[in-house]
OpenMM code with the backbone's topology and positions (N, CA, C; nanometers):
from openmm import Vec3, app, unit

residues = "MET ALA LYS GLU SER THR PHE ASP ILE VAL SER GLU VAL ASP THR GLN GLU VAL ALA ASN ALA VAL ASN GLN ALA SER LYS GLU ILE GLN GLN ARG TYR ASP PHE LYS ASP THR GLY ALA SER VAL GLU HIS SER GLU ASN THR ILE ASN LEU SER ALA ASN ALA GLU GLU ARG VAL LYS ALA ALA LEU ASP VAL LEU GLN SER LYS LEU VAL ARG ARG GLY ILE SER LEU LYS ALA LEU ASP ALA GLY GLU PRO VAL ALA SER GLY LYS LEU PHE LYS ILE ALA ALA THR ILE LYS GLU GLY ILE ASP GLN PRO THR ALA LYS LYS ILE SER LYS ILE ILE ARG ASP ASP ALA PRO LYS SER VAL LYS ALA ASN ILE GLN GLY ASP GLN LEU ARG VAL SER SER LYS SER ARG ASP ASP LEU GLN SER VAL ILE ALA LEU LEU ARG ASP PHE GLU ASP ALA PRO LEU GLN PHE ILE ASN PHE LYS".split()
positions = [
    Vec3(10.8947, 16.2619, 8.5069),
    Vec3(10.7563, 16.2936, 8.5327),
    Vec3(10.7536, 16.4155, 8.6255),
    Vec3(10.6661, 16.5114, 8.5862),
    Vec3(10.6464, 16.6323, 8.6610),
    Vec3(10.5850, 16.6160, 8.7967),
    Vec3(10.6297, 16.6872, 8.9032),
    Vec3(10.5800, 16.6767, 9.0279),
    Vec3(10.4511, 16.7646, 9.0366),
    Vec3(10.3640, 16.7134, 9.1175),
    Vec3(10.2265, 16.7688, 9.1211),
    Vec3(10.2314, 16.8967, 9.2187),
    Vec3(10.1842, 17.0140, 9.1682),
    Vec3(10.1763, 17.1330, 9.2460),
    Vec3(10.0438, 17.1530, 9.3209),
    Vec3(10.0408, 17.2128, 9.4335),
    Vec3(9.9233, 17.2281, 9.5171),
    Vec3(9.9204, 17.3662, 9.5747),
    Vec3(9.7982, 17.4089, 9.6212),
    Vec3(9.7797, 17.5102, 9.7159),
    Vec3(9.6424, 17.4932, 9.7863),
    Vec3(9.6417, 17.5646, 9.9013),
    Vec3(9.5188, 17.5442, 9.9842),
    Vec3(9.4236, 17.6752, 9.9750),
    Vec3(9.2942, 17.6474, 9.9826),
    Vec3(9.1905, 17.7537, 9.9848),
    Vec3(9.1371, 17.7614, 10.1276),
    Vec3(9.1552, 17.8732, 10.1916),
    Vec3(9.1109, 17.8891, 10.3348),
    Vec3(9.0304, 18.0123, 10.3363),
    Vec3(8.9675, 18.0196, 10.4549),
    Vec3(8.8807, 18.1473, 10.4855),
    Vec3(8.9114, 18.1824, 10.6256),
    Vec3(9.0184, 18.2802, 10.6409),
    Vec3(9.0635, 18.3170, 10.7809),
    Vec3(9.0582, 18.4617, 10.7982),
    Vec3(9.0307, 18.5079, 10.9211),
    Vec3(9.0284, 18.6463, 10.9586),
    Vec3(9.1331, 18.6768, 11.0635),
    Vec3(9.2064, 18.7844, 11.0602),
    Vec3(9.2995, 18.8249, 11.1481),
    Vec3(9.2292, 18.8695, 11.2744),
    Vec3(9.2284, 18.7975, 11.3896),
    Vec3(9.1488, 18.8376, 11.4991),
    Vec3(9.1895, 18.9638, 11.5684),
    Vec3(9.3255, 18.9871, 11.5565),
    Vec3(9.3754, 19.1148, 11.6130),
    Vec3(9.3274, 19.2280, 11.5372),
    Vec3(9.3204, 19.2248, 11.4140),
    Vec3(9.2690, 19.3312, 11.3278),
    Vec3(9.1211, 19.3546, 11.3628),
    Vec3(9.0347, 19.2510, 11.3844),
    Vec3(8.9037, 19.2639, 11.4248),
    Vec3(8.8897, 19.3371, 11.5521),
    Vec3(8.9762, 19.2967, 11.6480),
    Vec3(8.9677, 19.3583, 11.7811),
    Vec3(9.0073, 19.5150, 11.7728),
    Vec3(9.1036, 19.5371, 11.6870),
    Vec3(9.1305, 19.6756, 11.6631),
    Vec3(9.0305, 19.7595, 11.6013),
    Vec3(8.9548, 19.6975, 11.5033),
    Vec3(8.8374, 19.7627, 11.4351),
    Vec3(8.7302, 19.7943, 11.5310),
    Vec3(8.7057, 19.6900, 11.6261),
    Vec3(8.5969, 19.7053, 11.7180),
    Vec3(8.6307, 19.8134, 11.8221),
    Vec3(8.7690, 19.8290, 11.8608),
    Vec3(8.8112, 19.9391, 11.9503),
    Vec3(8.7801, 20.0756, 11.8816),
    Vec3(8.8281, 20.0823, 11.7563),
    Vec3(8.8235, 20.2084, 11.6860),
    Vec3(8.6689, 20.2420, 11.6769),
    Vec3(8.5777, 20.1524, 11.6416),
    Vec3(8.4465, 20.1801, 11.6260),
    Vec3(8.3823, 20.2292, 11.7548),
    Vec3(8.4213, 20.1635, 11.8682),
    Vec3(8.3693, 20.1984, 11.9953),
    Vec3(8.4109, 20.3359, 12.0324),
    Vec3(8.5387, 20.3742, 12.0101),
    Vec3(8.5855, 20.5077, 12.0325),
    Vec3(8.5159, 20.6119, 11.9605),
    Vec3(8.4955, 20.5797, 11.8265),
    Vec3(8.4215, 20.6800, 11.7423),
    Vec3(8.2799, 20.6905, 11.7890),
    Vec3(8.2088, 20.5865, 11.8349),
    Vec3(8.0701, 20.5907, 11.8793),
    Vec3(8.0576, 20.6793, 12.0032),
    Vec3(8.1563, 20.6552, 12.0924),
    Vec3(8.1611, 20.7346, 12.2163),
    Vec3(8.1773, 20.8951, 12.1921),
    Vec3(8.2578, 20.9202, 12.0841),
    Vec3(8.2887, 21.0653, 12.0555),
    Vec3(8.1962, 21.1362, 11.9679),
    Vec3(8.1219, 21.0655, 11.8832),
    Vec3(8.0358, 21.1353, 11.7871),
    Vec3(7.9165, 21.1947, 11.8470),
    Vec3(7.8745, 21.3072, 11.7978),
    Vec3(7.7649, 21.3804, 11.8588),
    Vec3(7.6310, 21.3185, 11.8283),
    Vec3(7.6213, 21.2522, 11.7120),
    Vec3(7.4954, 21.1921, 11.6787),
    Vec3(7.4616, 21.0682, 11.7617),
    Vec3(7.5706, 21.0140, 11.8301),
    Vec3(7.5426, 20.8884, 11.9246),
    Vec3(7.5324, 20.9424, 12.0640),
    Vec3(7.5309, 21.0722, 12.1021),
    Vec3(7.5204, 21.1232, 12.2351),
    Vec3(7.3916, 21.0840, 12.2889),
    Vec3(7.3851, 21.0323, 12.4160),
    Vec3(7.2651, 20.9927, 12.4870),
    Vec3(7.1800, 20.8759, 12.4121),
    Vec3(7.2480, 20.8023, 12.3331),
    Vec3(7.1762, 20.6968, 12.2682),
    Vec3(7.2094, 20.5612, 12.3444),
    Vec3(7.3119, 20.5589, 12.4180),
    Vec3(7.3447, 20.4278, 12.4925),
    Vec3(7.4119, 20.3360, 12.3937),
    Vec3(7.4612, 20.3906, 12.2771),
    Vec3(7.5246, 20.2968, 12.1777),
    Vec3(7.6536, 20.2441, 12.2293),
    Vec3(7.6688, 20.1145, 12.2082),
    Vec3(7.8052, 20.0477, 12.2447),
    Vec3(7.8310, 19.9255, 12.1529),
    Vec3(7.9571, 19.8911, 12.1551),
    Vec3(8.0049, 19.7783, 12.0733),
    Vec3(8.0871, 19.6982, 12.1635),
    Vec3(8.0566, 19.5571, 12.1741),
    Vec3(8.1353, 19.4700, 12.2610),
    Vec3(8.1861, 19.3503, 12.1648),
    Vec3(8.3043, 19.3129, 12.1978),
    Vec3(8.3647, 19.2048, 12.1229),
    Vec3(8.4136, 19.0893, 12.2144),
    Vec3(8.3681, 18.9608, 12.1785),
    Vec3(8.4076, 18.8474, 12.2560),
    Vec3(8.4237, 18.7312, 12.1663),
    Vec3(8.5282, 18.6693, 12.1537),
    Vec3(8.5637, 18.5476, 12.0643),
    Vec3(8.5244, 18.5914, 11.9202),
    Vec3(8.4345, 18.5196, 11.8601),
    Vec3(8.3896, 18.5552, 11.7162),
    Vec3(8.2615, 18.6225, 11.7106),
    Vec3(8.2263, 18.6981, 11.8259),
    Vec3(8.0881, 18.7571, 11.8295),
    Vec3(8.1095, 18.9001, 11.8659),
    Vec3(8.0421, 18.9932, 11.7891),
    Vec3(8.0377, 19.1333, 11.8178),
    Vec3(7.8909, 19.1653, 11.8490),
    Vec3(7.8678, 19.2418, 11.9647),
    Vec3(7.7317, 19.2830, 12.0078),
    Vec3(7.7240, 19.4283, 11.9954),
    Vec3(7.6234, 19.4842, 11.9182),
    Vec3(7.6012, 19.6241, 11.9149),
    Vec3(7.4799, 19.6524, 11.9732),
    Vec3(7.4524, 19.7608, 12.0505),
    Vec3(7.3372, 19.7969, 12.1162),
    Vec3(7.3184, 19.9500, 12.1197),
    Vec3(7.1966, 19.9961, 12.1030),
    Vec3(7.1518, 20.1343, 12.1243),
    Vec3(7.0164, 20.1470, 12.1566),
    Vec3(6.9642, 20.2654, 12.1911),
    Vec3(6.8219, 20.2849, 12.2384),
    Vec3(6.7291, 20.3031, 12.1212),
    Vec3(6.7715, 20.3059, 12.0013),
    Vec3(6.6930, 20.3214, 11.8750),
    Vec3(6.7442, 20.2376, 11.7643),
    Vec3(6.6476, 20.1863, 11.6902),
    Vec3(6.6882, 20.0956, 11.5771),
    Vec3(6.7870, 20.1603, 11.4771),
    Vec3(6.7507, 20.2884, 11.4473),
    Vec3(6.8340, 20.3562, 11.3480),
    Vec3(6.9704, 20.3846, 11.3979),
    Vec3(6.9863, 20.3946, 11.5258),
    Vec3(7.1273, 20.4276, 11.5930),
    Vec3(7.2007, 20.2947, 11.6028),
    Vec3(7.1458, 20.1874, 11.6223),
    Vec3(7.2148, 20.0593, 11.6164),
    Vec3(7.2669, 20.0202, 11.4797),
    Vec3(7.1777, 20.0545, 11.3768),
    Vec3(7.2186, 20.0367, 11.2376),
    Vec3(7.3328, 20.1309, 11.2026),
    Vec3(7.3328, 20.2428, 11.2494),
    Vec3(7.4474, 20.3402, 11.2243),
    Vec3(7.5671, 20.2895, 11.2954),
    Vec3(7.5478, 20.2361, 11.4119),
    Vec3(7.6689, 20.1775, 11.4799),
    Vec3(7.7335, 20.0624, 11.4004),
    Vec3(7.6428, 19.9796, 11.3382),
    Vec3(7.6905, 19.8710, 11.2530),
    Vec3(7.7634, 19.9286, 11.1369),
    Vec3(7.7151, 20.0448, 11.0730),
    Vec3(7.7708, 20.0974, 10.9655),
    Vec3(7.9130, 20.1463, 11.0047),
    Vec3(7.9358, 20.2066, 11.1176),
    Vec3(8.0620, 20.2534, 11.1663),
    Vec3(8.1612, 20.1312, 11.1819),
    Vec3(8.1109, 20.0264, 11.2374),
    Vec3(8.1889, 19.9048, 11.2611),
    Vec3(8.2351, 19.8495, 11.1167),
    Vec3(8.1427, 19.8483, 11.0294),
    Vec3(8.1786, 19.7921, 10.8981),
    Vec3(8.2809, 19.8821, 10.8287),
    Vec3(8.2686, 20.0074, 10.8435),
    Vec3(8.3738, 20.0959, 10.7796),
    Vec3(8.5087, 20.0790, 10.8501),
    Vec3(8.5137, 20.0516, 10.9783),
    Vec3(8.6332, 20.0347, 11.0436),
    Vec3(8.6999, 19.8906, 11.0011),
    Vec3(8.6096, 19.7973, 10.9770),
    Vec3(8.6610, 19.6622, 10.9319),
    Vec3(8.7243, 19.6737, 10.7952),
    Vec3(8.6558, 19.7504, 10.7025),
    Vec3(8.7049, 19.7557, 10.5644),
    Vec3(8.8341, 19.8370, 10.5696),
    Vec3(8.8461, 19.9384, 10.6532),
    Vec3(8.9734, 20.0175, 10.6588),
    Vec3(9.0870, 19.9230, 10.7162),
    Vec3(9.0529, 19.8228, 10.7931),
    Vec3(9.1599, 19.7413, 10.8440),
    Vec3(9.1879, 19.6199, 10.7450),
    Vec3(9.1156, 19.6184, 10.6325),
    Vec3(9.1482, 19.5099, 10.5441),
    Vec3(9.0671, 19.3737, 10.5720),
    Vec3(8.9650, 19.3863, 10.6445),
    Vec3(8.8901, 19.2619, 10.6653),
    Vec3(8.7549, 19.2753, 10.5767),
    Vec3(8.7413, 19.1648, 10.5014),
    Vec3(8.6252, 19.1554, 10.4132),
    Vec3(8.4935, 19.1499, 10.4874),
    Vec3(8.4030, 19.2342, 10.4470),
    Vec3(8.2642, 19.2319, 10.5008),
    Vec3(8.1897, 19.0936, 10.4731),
    Vec3(8.2433, 19.0054, 10.3825),
    Vec3(8.1872, 18.8784, 10.3617),
    Vec3(8.1985, 18.7887, 10.4870),
    Vec3(8.3090, 18.8235, 10.5856),
    Vec3(8.3416, 18.7479, 10.6919),
    Vec3(8.2516, 18.7911, 10.8084),
    Vec3(8.1736, 18.9011, 10.7900),
    Vec3(8.0805, 18.9552, 10.9063),
    Vec3(7.9403, 18.9104, 10.8639),
    Vec3(7.8827, 18.8455, 10.9676),
    Vec3(7.7410, 18.8031, 10.9466),
    Vec3(7.6615, 18.8637, 11.0516),
    Vec3(7.6008, 18.9779, 11.0134),
    Vec3(7.5285, 19.0568, 11.1061),
    Vec3(7.3739, 19.0372, 11.0844),
    Vec3(7.3122, 19.0276, 11.2031),
    Vec3(7.1578, 18.9852, 11.2081),
    Vec3(7.0867, 19.1193, 11.1962),
    Vec3(6.9521, 19.1088, 11.2044),
    Vec3(6.8704, 19.2235, 11.2137),
    Vec3(6.8592, 19.2773, 11.3599),
    Vec3(6.8225, 19.4070, 11.3684),
    Vec3(6.8058, 19.4598, 11.5017),
    Vec3(6.6931, 19.3968, 11.5764),
    Vec3(6.7184, 19.3630, 11.6959),
    Vec3(6.6072, 19.2910, 11.7792),
    Vec3(6.5872, 19.3839, 11.9032),
    Vec3(6.4631, 19.4148, 11.9344),
    Vec3(6.4279, 19.4852, 12.0496),
    Vec3(6.4442, 19.4035, 12.1742),
    Vec3(6.5232, 19.4552, 12.2666),
    Vec3(6.5474, 19.3808, 12.4000),
    Vec3(6.5199, 19.4825, 12.5077),
    Vec3(6.4035, 19.4906, 12.5636),
    Vec3(6.3737, 19.6000, 12.6675),
    Vec3(6.3727, 19.7248, 12.6028),
    Vec3(6.4569, 19.8076, 12.6600),
    Vec3(6.4585, 19.9519, 12.6075),
    Vec3(6.5636, 19.9698, 12.4942),
    Vec3(6.6442, 19.8600, 12.4689),
    Vec3(6.7476, 19.8685, 12.3764),
    Vec3(6.7215, 19.7908, 12.2502),
    Vec3(6.7911, 19.8256, 12.1451),
    Vec3(6.7874, 19.7457, 12.0290),
    Vec3(6.9335, 19.6836, 12.0140),
    Vec3(6.9361, 19.5522, 11.9621),
    Vec3(7.0619, 19.4817, 11.9644),
    Vec3(7.0817, 19.4161, 11.8295),
    Vec3(7.2079, 19.4164, 11.7814),
    Vec3(7.2469, 19.3407, 11.6615),
    Vec3(7.3615, 19.2532, 11.7176),
    Vec3(7.3466, 19.1254, 11.6873),
    Vec3(7.4580, 19.0221, 11.7104),
    Vec3(7.5185, 18.9905, 11.5732),
    Vec3(7.6496, 19.0188, 11.5700),
    Vec3(7.7291, 18.9928, 11.4454),
    Vec3(7.8302, 18.8801, 11.4762),
    Vec3(7.8500, 18.7961, 11.3888),
    Vec3(7.9535, 18.6887, 11.4051),
    Vec3(8.0555, 18.6998, 11.2964),
    Vec3(8.1802, 18.6668, 11.3307),
    Vec3(8.2862, 18.6648, 11.2292),
    Vec3(8.3030, 18.5179, 11.1937),
    Vec3(8.2784, 18.5002, 11.0618),
    Vec3(8.2899, 18.3578, 11.0073),
    Vec3(8.4319, 18.3254, 10.9595),
    Vec3(8.4746, 18.2188, 11.0147),
    Vec3(8.6038, 18.1574, 10.9760),
    Vec3(8.5938, 18.0092, 10.9303),
    Vec3(8.6781, 17.9814, 10.8393),
    Vec3(8.6775, 17.8376, 10.7831),
    Vec3(8.5711, 17.8319, 10.6727),
    Vec3(8.5827, 17.7300, 10.6010),
    Vec3(8.4896, 17.7114, 10.4787),
    Vec3(8.3957, 17.5954, 10.5333),
    Vec3(8.2718, 17.6298, 10.5249),
    Vec3(8.1690, 17.5206, 10.5660),
    Vec3(8.1558, 17.4213, 10.4569),
    Vec3(8.0880, 17.3048, 10.4739),
    Vec3(8.0708, 17.2064, 10.3789),
    Vec3(7.9968, 17.2413, 10.2512),
    Vec3(7.8820, 17.3166, 10.2644),
    Vec3(7.8087, 17.3557, 10.1486),
    Vec3(7.8968, 17.4584, 10.0595),
    Vec3(7.9615, 17.5458, 10.1252),
    Vec3(8.0510, 17.6396, 10.0502),
    Vec3(8.1705, 17.5670, 9.9784),
    Vec3(8.2187, 17.4710, 10.0586),
    Vec3(8.3376, 17.3928, 9.9969),
    Vec3(8.2918, 17.3161, 9.8782),
    Vec3(8.1708, 17.2647, 9.8821),
    Vec3(8.1113, 17.1839, 9.7691),
    Vec3(8.0862, 17.2746, 9.6481),
    Vec3(8.0424, 17.3955, 9.6814),
    Vec3(8.0233, 17.4934, 9.5725),
    Vec3(8.1441, 17.5318, 9.5045),
    Vec3(8.2573, 17.5555, 9.5771),
    Vec3(8.3884, 17.5917, 9.5268),
    Vec3(8.4352, 17.4760, 9.4402),
    Vec3(8.4264, 17.3635, 9.4958),
    Vec3(8.4722, 17.2339, 9.4243),
    Vec3(8.3945, 17.2150, 9.2947),
    Vec3(8.2628, 17.2484, 9.2933),
    Vec3(8.1890, 17.2302, 9.1647),
    Vec3(8.2355, 17.3384, 9.0694),
    Vec3(8.2649, 17.4620, 9.1157),
    Vec3(8.3099, 17.5738, 9.0229),
    Vec3(8.4387, 17.5310, 8.9565),
    Vec3(8.5317, 17.4627, 9.0404),
    Vec3(8.6622, 17.4210, 8.9864),
    Vec3(8.6394, 17.3077, 8.8873),
    Vec3(8.5538, 17.2110, 8.9109),
    Vec3(8.5247, 17.0964, 8.8267),
    Vec3(8.4659, 17.1415, 8.6878),
    Vec3(8.3829, 17.2490, 8.7005),
    Vec3(8.3098, 17.2985, 8.5846),
    Vec3(8.3959, 17.3914, 8.5007),
    Vec3(8.4596, 17.4860, 8.5518),
    Vec3(8.5161, 17.6009, 8.4810),
    Vec3(8.6714, 17.5936, 8.4791),
    Vec3(8.7287, 17.5206, 8.5615),
    Vec3(8.8829, 17.5127, 8.5566),
    Vec3(8.9270, 17.4002, 8.4539),
    Vec3(9.0630, 17.4122, 8.4222),
    Vec3(9.1110, 17.3135, 8.3333),
    Vec3(9.0918, 17.1635, 8.3879),
    Vec3(9.0823, 17.0750, 8.3059),
    Vec3(9.0467, 16.9322, 8.3494),
    Vec3(9.1527, 16.8732, 8.4360),
    Vec3(9.2772, 16.9191, 8.4324),
    Vec3(9.3890, 16.8715, 8.5123),
    Vec3(9.3822, 16.8925, 8.6556),
    Vec3(9.2978, 16.9926, 8.6991),
    Vec3(9.2910, 17.0413, 8.8343),
    Vec3(9.1804, 16.9610, 8.9149),
    Vec3(9.2412, 16.9134, 9.0297),
    Vec3(9.1533, 16.8437, 9.1267),
    Vec3(9.1427, 16.9117, 9.2522),
    Vec3(9.0187, 16.9128, 9.3194),
    Vec3(9.0051, 16.9800, 9.4448),
    Vec3(8.9573, 16.8727, 9.5460),
    Vec3(9.0242, 16.8801, 9.6643),
    Vec3(8.9775, 16.7823, 9.7671),
    Vec3(8.9417, 16.8653, 9.8963),
    Vec3(8.8273, 16.8352, 9.9559),
    Vec3(8.7812, 16.9011, 10.0760),
    Vec3(8.8581, 16.8330, 10.1939),
    Vec3(8.9197, 16.9160, 10.2772),
    Vec3(8.9938, 16.8771, 10.3917),
    Vec3(8.9501, 16.9560, 10.5126),
    Vec3(8.8427, 16.9194, 10.5774),
    Vec3(8.7990, 16.9839, 10.6957),
    Vec3(8.7317, 17.1197, 10.6539),
    Vec3(8.7969, 17.2239, 10.7130),
    Vec3(8.7496, 17.3656, 10.6706),
    Vec3(8.8442, 17.4331, 10.5682),
    Vec3(8.9080, 17.3569, 10.4919),
    Vec3(8.9808, 17.4185, 10.3782),
    Vec3(8.9738, 17.3243, 10.2569),
    Vec3(9.0156, 17.3620, 10.1404),
    Vec3(9.0295, 17.2862, 10.0174),
    Vec3(9.1698, 17.2801, 9.9695),
    Vec3(9.2141, 17.1565, 9.9347),
    Vec3(9.3483, 17.1458, 9.8590),
    Vec3(9.3264, 17.1217, 9.7217),
    Vec3(9.3844, 17.2128, 9.6328),
    Vec3(9.3744, 17.2119, 9.4926),
    Vec3(9.5031, 17.1688, 9.4404),
    Vec3(9.5094, 17.0639, 9.3396),
    Vec3(9.6234, 17.0088, 9.2910),
    Vec3(9.6143, 16.9927, 9.1484),
    Vec3(9.7396, 17.0117, 9.0807),
    Vec3(9.7489, 16.9925, 8.9364),
    Vec3(9.8985, 16.9759, 8.8998),
    Vec3(9.9234, 16.9196, 8.7760),
    Vec3(10.0695, 16.9129, 8.7395),
    Vec3(10.1113, 17.0407, 8.6864),
    Vec3(10.0267, 17.1330, 8.6393),
    Vec3(10.0570, 17.2515, 8.5889),
    Vec3(10.0430, 17.3702, 8.6796),
    Vec3(10.1371, 17.4482, 8.7130),
    Vec3(10.1204, 17.5640, 8.7980),
    Vec3(10.0377, 17.6707, 8.7339),
    Vec3(10.0419, 17.6781, 8.5978),
    Vec3(9.9596, 17.7776, 8.5289),
    Vec3(9.8126, 17.7440, 8.5466),
    Vec3(9.7739, 17.6177, 8.5430),
    Vec3(9.6338, 17.5712, 8.5721),
    Vec3(9.5946, 17.6225, 8.7148),
    Vec3(9.6882, 17.6015, 8.8077),
    Vec3(9.6423, 17.6450, 8.9450),
    Vec3(9.6330, 17.7880, 8.9546),
    Vec3(9.7189, 17.8728, 8.8803),
    Vec3(9.7008, 18.0188, 8.8838),
    Vec3(9.5704, 18.0576, 8.8173),
    Vec3(9.5271, 17.9782, 8.7066),
    Vec3(9.3987, 18.0123, 8.6585),
    Vec3(9.2815, 17.9851, 8.7482),
    Vec3(9.2967, 17.8878, 8.8413),
    Vec3(9.1936, 17.8577, 8.9357),
    Vec3(9.1886, 17.9628, 9.0383),
    Vec3(9.2965, 18.0230, 9.0777),
    Vec3(9.3046, 18.1383, 9.1753),
    Vec3(9.2362, 18.2531, 9.1118),
    Vec3(9.2641, 18.2753, 8.9775),
    Vec3(9.1949, 18.3946, 8.9151),
    Vec3(9.0481, 18.3663, 8.9044),
    Vec3(9.0041, 18.2408, 8.8832),
    Vec3(8.8691, 18.2096, 8.8746),
    Vec3(8.7845, 18.2306, 9.0068),
    Vec3(8.8534, 18.2074, 9.1191),
    Vec3(8.7844, 18.2220, 9.2419),
    Vec3(8.8135, 18.3540, 9.3148),
    Vec3(8.8802, 18.4473, 9.2520),
    Vec3(8.9144, 18.5792, 9.3117),
    Vec3(8.7832, 18.6443, 9.3624),
    Vec3(8.6822, 18.6425, 9.2775),
    Vec3(8.5483, 18.7196, 9.2949),
    Vec3(8.4434, 18.6258, 9.3587),
    Vec3(8.4840, 18.5217, 9.4266),
    Vec3(8.3756, 18.4384, 9.4936),
    Vec3(8.2964, 18.5076, 9.5947),
    Vec3(8.1662, 18.5050, 9.5884),
    Vec3(8.0831, 18.5864, 9.6688),
    Vec3(8.0432, 18.5461, 9.8158),
    Vec3(8.0459, 18.4018, 9.8286),
    Vec3(8.0002, 18.3554, 9.9559),
    Vec3(8.0807, 18.3628, 10.0762),
    Vec3(8.2245, 18.3636, 10.0531),
    Vec3(8.3071, 18.3725, 10.1651),
    Vec3(8.4390, 18.4503, 10.1230),
    Vec3(8.5160, 18.5085, 10.2130),
    Vec3(8.6405, 18.5647, 10.1728),
    Vec3(8.7433, 18.4552, 10.1676),
    Vec3(8.8048, 18.4393, 10.0576),
    Vec3(8.8988, 18.3269, 10.0310),
    Vec3(9.0496, 18.3773, 10.0354),
    Vec3(9.1305, 18.3041, 10.0922),
    Vec3(9.2762, 18.3197, 10.0826),
    Vec3(9.3423, 18.1991, 10.0182),
    Vec3(9.4446, 18.2194, 9.9473),
    Vec3(9.5176, 18.1021, 9.8807),
    Vec3(9.6544, 18.0960, 9.9383),
    Vec3(9.6800, 17.9859, 10.0081),
    Vec3(9.8085, 17.9659, 10.0756),
    Vec3(9.8790, 17.8406, 10.0391),
    Vec3(10.0009, 17.8306, 10.0858),
    Vec3(10.0810, 17.7112, 10.0570),
    Vec3(10.0979, 17.6703, 9.9158),
    Vec3(10.1217, 17.7692, 9.8248),
    Vec3(10.1395, 17.7443, 9.6891),
    Vec3(10.2732, 17.6685, 9.6626),
    Vec3(10.2722, 17.5385, 9.6365),
    Vec3(10.3922, 17.4653, 9.6207),
    Vec3(10.3962, 17.4071, 9.4856),
] * unit.nanometer
topology = app.Topology()
chain = topology.addChain("A")
for resn in residues:
    res = topology.addResidue(resn, chain)
    for name in ("N", "CA", "C"):
        topology.addAtom(name, app.Element.getBySymbol(name[0]), res)
């Protein structure tokens, strides 16, 4: 009897790379001429990034700089959940969060995709903030990975392929 093969689907972000991207964005904002005297700043704490500037278009431009640094560091923009600019006194602020883990609705959506489109021998189990996918055929598991490569709701990584 063939042994069952498995892999896990997770959504993780390298926090050190996020910190590096925020530091690079902050340095660029301080040095660029178009941000001069706008009070633009980028602060990072835990999974939250706060951007602020004295004009709405400047805070949006600061977000664009941050996004370009994140992409350059290999972090998917699907993991960045940025809100709309909010006026706070004389400043406009954007609060962005870094999403980690797969929430229940997203996990159910992934599980439904696997049930509907993957080979029938493949089973997906939700385990907290990750999914365990199992099948007797390794080829079927690889077809599931190919199926989920372009998933839009969250950045997915496939680990522990056994």
